[in-house]
Each structure stands twice: as C-alpha cells, then as structure tokens.
C-alpha positions as CSV (number, residue, x, y, z in Angstrom):
1,I,0.0,0.0,0.0
2,C,1.5,3.3,-1.0
3,S,2.1,5.7,1.7
4,Y,0.9,3.2,4.3
5,T,2.8,4.7,7.1
6,A,1.3,8.2,6.5
7,L,-2.3,6.8,6.1
8,S,-2.2,4.6,9.1
9,S,-1.0,7.4,11.5
10,Q,-4.2,9.1,10.6
11,L,-6.4,6.3,11.7
12,T,-7.3,4.6,14.8
13,P,-6.0,1.1,15.3
14,R,-9.5,-0.4,14.8
15,Q,-9.7,1.7,11.4
16,V,-6.5,0.3,10.3
17,V,-7.3,-3.4,11.1
18,A,-10.8,-2.6,9.2
19,L,-8.9,-1.2,6.2
20,L,-6.4,-4.0,6.0
21,G,-8.8,-6.8,6.6
22,G,-11.3,-5.5,4.0
23,L,-8.9,-5.0,1.3
24,Y,-7.0,-8.4,2.0
25,Q,-10.3,-10.1,2.0
26,R,-10.8,-9.1,-1.5
27,F,-7.2,-10.0,-2.5
28,D,-7.7,-13.4,-1.2
29,A,-10.9,-13.9,-3.1
30,L,-9.1,-12.9,-6.2
31,C,-6.4,-15.4,-5.5
32,E,-9.0,-18.1,-5.6
33,Q,-10.5,-16.8,-8.7
34,H,-7.2,-16.6,-10.5
35,G,-5.6,-19.8,-9.2
36,V,-2.8,-18.0,-7.3
37,Y,-1.3,-19.1,-4.1
38,K,-1.4,-16.5,-1.2
39,V,2.0,-16.7,0.5
40,E,1.7,-14.4,3.5
41,I,0.7,-11.1,4.9
42,V,3.2,-9.0,6.9
43,G,1.8,-5.5,7.8
44,D,0.8,-3.9,4.6
45,C,2.7,-6.4,2.5
46,W,0.5,-9.1,0.8
47,M,2.5,-11.8,-1.1
48,A,1.3,-14.4,-3.7
49,A,3.0,-16.9,-5.9
50,S,1.7,-18.2,-9.2
51,G,2.6,-21.4,-10.9
52,A,3.5,-23.2,-7.5
53,F,0.3,-24.3,-6.1
54,P,-1.4,-25.6,-8.4
55,A,1.6,-26.3,-10.5
56,C,1.1,-24.9,-14.1
57,P,3.2,-23.9,-17.2
58,P,5.4,-20.8,-16.8
59,R,3.3,-18.9,-19.4
60,E,0.0,-19.7,-17.6
61,A,1.6,-18.7,-14.4
62,A,2.5,-15.4,-15.7
63,L,-1.0,-14.7,-17.1
64,R,-2.5,-15.7,-13.8
65,A,-0.1,-13.3,-11.9
66,A,-0.8,-10.5,-14.4
67,R,-4.4,-10.9,-14.2
68,L,-4.4,-11.0,-10.5
69,A,-2.4,-7.9,-10.3
70,R,-4.8,-6.0,-12.6
71,D,-7.8,-7.1,-10.7
72,M,-6.1,-6.2,-7.4
73,V,-5.5,-2.5,-8.5
74,R,-9.2,-2.3,-9.6
75,E,-10.4,-3.9,-6.4
76,A,-8.0,-1.3,-4.4
77,R,-9.7,1.5,-6.3
78,E,-13.2,0.3,-5.6
79,F,-12.5,-0.4,-2.0
80,A,-11.2,3.1,-1.5
81,A,-14.2,4.7,-3.0
82,E,-16.4,2.7,-0.5
83,G,-14.4,3.6,2.4
84,G,-13.8,7.3,1.5
85,R,-9.9,6.8,1.5
86,R,-7.8,6.7,-1.4
87,V,-5.8,3.6,-1.3
88,Q,-3.0,2.9,-3.9
89,I,-1.1,-0.3,-4.3
90,R,1.9,-1.4,-6.3
C-alpha cells in the first residue's frame, strides 16, 4: 500500500485493522478466482505466488499473476471509493 505509514498514522487502530482486513479479503478472493497461491501477509505487504500451487506452465503462471495484479488494482480503487479513503497499491 503506497504511503501506508502516513495513512495509518491518521487512523485509529480499529480503522487500520478494518482497512487492511477489508482489502485483503478482496485480494484473497481474487487469488482463488485466478488460481494463485497467497503466501503471506506481513503488515501492509501481501504476497502471492503463481505457478507453484497448483503447478502450471510458466506462461500460464505469468498470465495468472498479471490478471491477479490487474484485478487487485481495480479492487483497491473500488475499496477506496467505498471507504472514503484513497488507497493505492504497487
């Protein structure tokens, strides 16, 4: 999440948990949809791997990762609109 430190300093702890939880639930659903494996979450870092679980050819793994990334950007925009806060991811 871009500028996460600045954003989180403006929120209560409960708001930070709600923000991250809501966004990451959407990302988790996208992982299932695209067949990508979520590896872990540490703070504002959400990590996934494509092509490992389930195994698939490299070209397919790359396509899955690219589609997931595209949809994650879209979800982050939509989530920000709902919550009233602008959230950007990279």
